[in-house]
N, C-alpha and C positions, 0 to 999 in steps of 0.2 A: 419617510421612515415607516416601516410596517407597524411599529408600536402604536402609531396614531390610528392606523386602520384597525388594529386589534382592539384598541380602546373604543372606537366607534362600533365595532362588531359586538363587543360585550354590552355596550349601552343599548344596542338594538334588542338584544336578548332580554335585557332588564325591562325595557319599555314593553316588549311583548308580554312578559310575565305580568306586569302591572295592569296592562289593558285587559288581560283575559282572566286573571285570578287574584282577587284581593286576599283570599285566604292564604294562598301560598306566598304572596308578596309579604304579608305580615309575618308569616313563619320564617321566611328567608331573612327578614330584617333582624330577627333575634338569633341568627347564627353568628358565630365569630365573623368579623369583617372579612377575614381572608377566605372564607368559604362562600360568601354571597355571590360573587361573580361566577364561580364555577357552577353553582346550582341554578342561577339565572340562565346560564348557557345551556344546561341540560333541559330546563323547562322550555326555553325558546325553541330548541330542536323538536321536542315532543309536541309542542303546540302547533308548530308549522305543519308537521306531518298530519296531525289530527284535523287541521283546517282543510287540508287537501281532500280528505275523505268525507268530511262532514259538511263543507260549505261551498265548494267550487262546482256546483251542480251544472253550470252552463259550459263547463270545460270537460276535456277528456281526462277524468281523474286517474284512470289507470296509467295513462301516459305520464301524467304529472308525478304520480307516486313512483313510478319506475325511474323517471329522471331524477327525482329527489334521492332515491336510493343510490343511483350511480354517482350523483354529485356528492353525496355524503362520504362515500368511501374514497372517492377521488380526493376530496378535501383532506381526509385523514392521511392518505398516502403522500400528498404533496405538501401538507402542512399549511395550506392556504385555500381559501375559496373567495370568489367575488361576491357570494351571497353572505352578508354579514353574520346571519344567524348560524350558518354552517361553519363560517370561519371561527366564530367563538366556540362552537361545539367541538370542532376538530382539535382545537388547542387543549381543551379539557380532556378529551379522549386520549390524546398523546401524552399529556402531562401526568395524568393519573392512571394510565395504562388500563383504561376501560376496555373490557373484552369486546371484540367485534361480534362475538356470538350474541351478546346482549342486544346489540343494535339490530342485528338480523332478526332476532325474536320479536323485537318491538315492531319493526317494519312489516314483518309477516302478519302480525295481528292487525296492523292498519290495513293491509291488503285484504284481510278477511272482511273488512267493512265495505269493500267495493261491490260485493255481490250479496244477494239475499242468502242468508244462512239458516239452516235448520239446526239449532244448537243442541247437540247431545251433551251429556255431562263431560265427556272427554274434550270436545271442541270448546266448551265453556271454560274448562280449566286451561286449555291451551291459549285461548284468547286473553284470559286474565293474567296468565304468566307473561305474555308478551306485551300487553297494553299497560300493565300496572306494576307487576312484581319486579320486572327487570328495570323499570325506571327507579324503583326504590334501591335496587342493587347498584345502579349507576351512581346514585347519590351517596350510597354507602362507601363506594370506592373513594369518593372525595373525603368523606368524613373520617375514614380510617387511614387515608394518606399513605398508602404503601405497606401498611401493617397487614400482611396476608392472613396471619393467624387471627387477628381481631376481626377482619372481614368475614372469615369463615364462621367465626363464633356468632356474629351478629346477623349473618345472612338469612337464616330462617325467620327471624323476627321482622326484618325489613320486608320480606316477601309477604308475611301476614298483614303488615300495615298497608302495603300497596294493594293487596287483595281486598281488604276491608274498605279502603277508600273507593276502589273501583265499583264494588257492589253498591255502596251508598250512592255513587254517581248514577248507576243504573236505575236505582229506585227514584232518585231525584229527577232524572230525565226521561222517565217512562213515557210521558205524554209526547214529547218531541221525538223520541226514538220510534215510538209506535205510529204516530200520526204523520210526522213529517218525513222520517227516514225509512219507515217500514221495517224497523229492526226489533227483534226480541231476543235478548241475550240469555234469559233464564231458561234452562232446559226443562222440557216437560211442562211448560207453562204456556197456556193460550191466553194472551193478554186481553182478548175479547171477553174472556170469562175470568179475568184475574180477581181473586177473592182474598179475604183477610187471612184465611188459613195458609194460603200460598205465601202471602207477604210475611207472615209470622215465621214460616220455615226459613225464608231467606234471612230474616232478621236474627234468627238464632245462630246462623253461620257467622254473621257479622259480629255478633256479640262475643262469640268465642275468639274470633280473630283479633278483636280489639283487646281482649284480656291477654292473649299471647303477645301481641305487639307491645303492650305497655311494659312487659318484663324487659324486652329488648331496648326500649327507649331509655329505661333507667340505667342501662349498661353502656349507653353511647358515651363517647368522649364529651367532656364539658363544653367543648367548642361548638358542638352541634345539638346537644341534648335539649336545650330550652327552645330552640327553633322548631325542632321536630315535635316536641311536646305541644307547642302552641298549635301546630297544624292538626295534631291528634285531637286537641280540645275543640277546635272548630268543627271537625268532622263528627266528633262525638255529640256535639250539640245539634248538628244537623240531623244526625241519626235519631236522637231522642225526639226531635220534632216530627220526623217521618213516622216513628213508631206510634206516636200519639194520634195519627190520622188513619182513616179507613183506606182500604185498597182503592175504592172508588174515587176518593179525593185525590190521591196521588196520581191517578190515571188522568186527571183533569186539570191539574195545575203543577207548575214547577215550584218545588219547595226550596226556600232559601233562608239564609240568616242575613239580616240587614248589616250594613257596614257599621252602623252605630252599635249594634249588639256585639259585633266582632271586636270592636275596640274595648267594650266592657269585659268580654271574655279574655282579651289580651292582658288586661291589668290583673284580672282575677288569677289567671294561670301563672303570671309572673310572680305574684305573691305566694302562690302555692309552691312554685318552684324554689323560690328563695327560702321558704320555710321547710323545704325538703318534704312536702306533703303530697307529692305526686304518687 
C-alpha cells in the first residue's frame, strides 16, 4: 500500500531535517502536530537541493540539479516519486496547492550557486527571493491551509522573515562561503577587505526585517505561531551574537548557538509565548 511508502517518505524528510538543522527541528516540534510533517517535507526538499550545490563537488552538480528539477516536477505531476524526499514533497505541494512558480524560483537560486557570481543589488535580491523568501511562502501555504486572503495578508511578513534568516546565514557562513566555495553574496562588498562598517550596514537591514517579521508572526494562526516564533528567537540570538563580534572574527570562524543554549531559549520563548509577551 502506498500509505506505507508515504509514511517512509515523510520519515526520511523528518530525519533529513533533524540531521541538518536542530534550530528548525525544535521550531517544527512546537507547531501543531498536523503541520509538522508538511514542514519537514518542505525542509527535506530544500535541504536536498542545497546539498547538491554545496557538497557534491566530486560530481557533475549541474547535471544533478537539472535532474533534480525534472524529477521534482515529474513527481508533482504523477503524485509519486521513488525518491522518498521528493515523494513527501510532492504530496504537500499537491495537497496545499503550493505554486509551481515558488519551486522554480527556489531552484533558479540554487542554480545560481553552480557558477561564480558577481552579485549586484538586483541579483542579490533575486537570490534571496528564491533561496529563502519563497521557502517561507511554501510554509505559509501550509500554515494558512487554503485561506488565500490570509495567505496574501501574511505574505510580506513571511518574506521578510525568510530574508532575515538568509542574511544571517550569509554572515554565519562567511568563512566557508569565501574560503571553501569561493562565494560572496553581499553586493559591493569585497570579502578580502570586509570591515565592521560593511557588517553594520548589513546588520541594519536584518534588524529592520526582524522588526517587520515579528508583526506577522503575531498574526499567524495559533497552530503555527509558537513554532515560527521559536525559530525567530533562535535566529535572533544568533544575530545578537554575530553583532557582538568584529568583521575579522566572523571571517575566521563559524558562529553558532549550542544545542544546550537552544534548549534554554526554547523554554524561555515558550514562557513568553504563554504570557503573550512576544
